[in-house]
C-alpha positions in Angstrom: 73.2 169.2 -252.9 74.5 165.6 -252.9 77.9 165.4 -251.4 81.1 164.5 -253.3 83.3 161.5 -252.4 86.8 160.8 -253.6 86.6 157.1 -252.7 83.0 156.2 -253.6 83.2 156.5 -257.4 81.2 153.6 -258.6 79.1 150.6 -257.5 77.8 147.5 -259.0 74.1 146.7 -258.3 71.9 143.6 -258.9 68.2 143.2 -259.3 66.8 141.1 -256.5 63.9 138.7 -256.5 61.8 141.4 -254.8 62.3 143.6 -257.9 64.4 146.0 -255.8 68.1 146.9 -256.5 70.8 145.8 -254.0 74.4 146.8 -254.0 76.8 144.0 -254.9 80.1 145.8 -254.9 81.5 149.3 -254.2 84.7 151.1 -255.0 85.2 151.8 -251.2 84.9 148.4 -249.5 86.8 149.6 -246.4 84.0 151.9 -245.2 81.0 150.3 -247.0 79.5 147.0 -246.0 77.4 145.7 -249.0 75.7 143.0 -246.9 72.0 144.1 -247.1 72.9 147.4 -248.7 70.1 148.6 -250.9 69.8 151.4 -253.5 66.8 153.4 -254.8 66.2 153.1 -258.6 65.1 156.1 -260.7 61.5 155.0 -260.7 61.4 154.9 -256.9 63.2 158.2 -256.7 60.4 159.8 -258.8 57.8 158.3 -256.5 59.6 159.6 -253.4 59.7 163.1 -254.9 55.9 163.0 -255.4 55.3 161.9 -251.8 57.5 164.6 -250.3 55.8 167.4 -252.3 52.9 167.9 -249.9 55.4 168.1 -247.0 56.7 171.4 -248.3 53.9 173.2 -246.5 54.9 171.6 -243.3 58.6 172.5 -243.1 60.1 170.0 -245.5 63.8 171.0 -246.3 65.1 169.9 -249.7 68.7 170.2 -248.6 68.2 167.6 -245.9 66.9 165.2 -248.5 69.7 165.8 -251.0 72.4 165.5 -248.3 71.2 162.1 -247.3 72.0 160.4 -250.7 74.8 159.8 -253.2 73.6 160.0 -256.8 74.6 157.5 -259.5 73.8 157.1 -263.1 74.0 153.9 -265.2 77.4 153.4 -266.8 77.2 149.9 -268.3 75.9 146.4 -267.8 78.0 144.2 -265.5 76.5 140.8 -266.2 73.1 139.1 -266.0 70.9 141.2 -263.8 73.7 143.5 -262.8 74.5 147.1 -263.7 77.6 149.3 -263.0 76.7 152.7 -261.7 79.0 155.9 -261.9 78.9 158.5 -259.1 77.7 162.0 -260.2 77.2 165.3 -258.5 73.6 166.1 -259.4 70.5 166.9 -257.5 68.1 164.0 -257.2 65.1 166.4 -257.2 66.1 169.0 -259.8 67.9 166.7 -262.3 66.1 165.6 -265.4 68.4 162.6 -265.7 67.3 159.2 -264.3 69.4 158.7 -261.2 69.9 156.0 -258.6 70.2 157.1 -254.9 72.4 155.4 -252.4 71.6 156.5 -248.8 74.5 157.7 -246.6 74.3 155.1 -243.9 78.0 155.2 -242.8 76.6 156.6 -239.5 73.2 155.0 -239.2 72.4 156.8 -235.9 73.6 160.4 -236.4 74.4 160.6 -240.1 72.6 162.5 -242.9 70.2 159.6 -243.7 69.3 159.3 -240.0 68.6 163.0 -240.0 66.4 162.6 -243.0 64.3 159.9 -241.4 63.7 162.1 -238.4 62.9 165.2 -240.5 60.4 163.3 -242.7 58.7 161.8 -239.6 58.2 165.3 -238.0 56.9 166.8 -241.3 54.5 163.8 -241.7 53.2 164.1 -238.1 52.7 167.8 -238.5 50.7 167.3 -241.7 48.5 164.5 -240.2 47.7 166.6 -237.1 46.6 169.4 -239.5 44.4 167.2 -241.6 42.8 165.1 -238.8 41.4 166.6 -235.7 42.6 164.0 -233.3 41.3 164.0 -229.7 45.0 164.0 -228.7 47.6 165.1 -231.2 49.7 162.4 -232.9 53.4 162.4 -231.7 56.7 161.6 -233.4 57.4 158.9 -230.8 54.1 157.2 -231.5 54.8 157.0 -235.3 58.4 155.9 -234.8 57.4 153.2 -232.3 54.7 151.8 -234.6 57.1 151.8 -237.7 59.9 150.3 -235.6 57.7 147.5 -234.5 57.0 146.5 -238.1 60.7 146.7 -238.9 61.6 144.5 -236.0 59.5 141.7 -237.5 61.7 141.8 -240.6 64.9 141.8 -238.5 63.6 138.8 -236.6 63.0 137.0 -239.9 66.5 137.9 -241.1 65.2 140.2 -243.9 66.9 143.4 -244.9 64.7 146.4 -245.1 65.1 148.3 -248.4 65.7 152.0 -248.2 62.6 152.7 -250.4 60.4 150.7 -248.1 61.9 152.5 -245.0 61.1 155.9 -246.5 57.6 155.0 -247.8 56.7 153.6 -244.4 57.0 157.2 -243.1 55.7 159.1 -246.2 52.6 156.8 -246.4 52.0 156.5 -242.7 48.3 156.7 -241.6 47.0 156.3 -238.1 44.8 153.3 -237.5 41.2 154.0 -238.3 41.8 156.7 -240.9 42.3 156.7 -244.7 44.2 158.9 -247.1 41.1 161.0 -247.8 41.0 162.4 -244.3 38.0 160.3 -243.2 37.7 157.8 -240.4 37.3 154.2 -241.5 34.8 151.9 -240.0 36.4 149.9 -237.2 35.9 146.1 -237.4 33.6 144.6 -234.9 34.7 141.9 -232.5 32.7 139.3 -234.5 34.5 140.5 -237.7 37.8 140.2 -236.1 37.0 136.6 -235.0 35.8 135.7 -238.5 39.0 137.2 -240.0 41.0 134.4 -238.2 39.0 131.7 -239.9 40.2 130.1 -243.1 38.2 130.6 -246.3 36.1 127.6 -247.5 34.9 126.7 -251.0 31.3 125.8 -251.6 31.8 122.1 -251.5 33.5 122.3 -248.1 31.0 124.7 -246.7 28.1 122.4 -247.8 29.8 119.4 -246.3 30.2 121.2 -242.9 26.5 122.2 -243.0 25.5 118.5 -243.2 27.8 117.4 -240.4 25.5 116.6 -237.4 28.5 116.9 -235.1 28.9 120.6 -235.9 25.3 121.7 -235.2 24.9 124.8 -233.0 23.4 124.6 -229.6 20.2 126.3 -230.6 19.6 123.5 -233.1 20.1 121.0 -230.3 17.7 123.2 -228.3 15.1 122.8 -231.0 15.5 119.1 -230.8 15.0 119.1 -227.1 11.9 121.3 -227.7 10.5 118.8 -230.1 11.2 116.1 -227.6 9.4 117.9 -224.9 6.4 118.6 -227.1 6.4 114.9 -228.0 6.3 114.0 -224.3 3.5 116.5 -223.8 1.5 114.8 -226.5 2.1 111.4 -224.8 0.9 112.8 -221.5 -2.1 114.3 -223.2 -3.0 110.9 -224.7 -2.5 109.3 -221.4 -4.8 111.8 -219.7 -7.4 111.1 -222.3 -7.2 107.4 -221.7 -7.6 108.0 -218.0 -10.6 110.2 -218.6 -12.1 107.5 -220.8 -11.6 104.8 -218.1 -13.0 107.1 -215.5 -16.1 107.8 -217.6 -16.6 104.1 -218.2 -16.3 103.5 -214.5 -18.7 106.3 -213.7 -21.2 104.8 -216.2 -20.8 101.4 -214.5 -21.5 102.9 -211.1 -24.6 104.5 -212.6 -26.1 101.1 -213.5 -25.6 99.9 -210.0 -27.4 103.0 -208.7 -30.2 102.3 -211.0 -30.7 98.8 -209.7 -30.8 100.2 -206.2 -33.7 102.4 -207.2 -35.8 99.4 -208.4 -38.5 98.1 -205.8 -37.0 95.1 -204.0 -39.0 91.9 -203.6 -40.5 91.2 -200.1 -38.7 88.5 -198.2 -40.6 85.3 -198.0 -42.1 84.5 -194.6 -41.4 81.3 -192.8 -43.8 78.5 -193.2 
């Protein structure tokens, strides 16, 4: 069951531009830092409950989940885009009331919420190893490292990670090359990966690039060279034909001289 608190009685939350709820003020500002402090709304709570349901066959412990959150209900509006929430002692999973869930992050390394993240990761890994017949079994460390790498990108950009996104990153985790139906997905080829880096062009830009002579491929240039070579061959052929003609004419001339040689020659005149 969700734990009781004598100091954390209420909080004021605001709706962010990302359509998530973030804590604006708490009744216990001494222990709670509201900078980047997120809270899960009832709609997100319902979605998380759906995601954890399949994990019950793989060791999911509901008490670990309940202990990781403080439950709140809406008390009243607190201004434009803000709501004041009242602390309640009800189960997030079993209650029919629409409740907000604030993760217990007072000890972000060894507290109840940290225990929940580890528990969900282990259950998810166990389920994936059962569904997929990996050559080598998936490990908790592999999943944690991959998720942490994505989170570090947000930290570098100075973005706070919402609790809901942190949980769904675990509950929706799929190893690369597999889909949610338990089948392997087709891995992109090297050519596809190269094309993925290219910007998309509209028809007008694509047609313009096609007509740009400076962007022709090497094989097109090769065709041009081929045509040039064929033209040179034709010229050589014509030259050879001209040479043959001249040779023939020469041969014909030589033939006439030979014919004159065959004629009887006049006797030389004697001396008087």
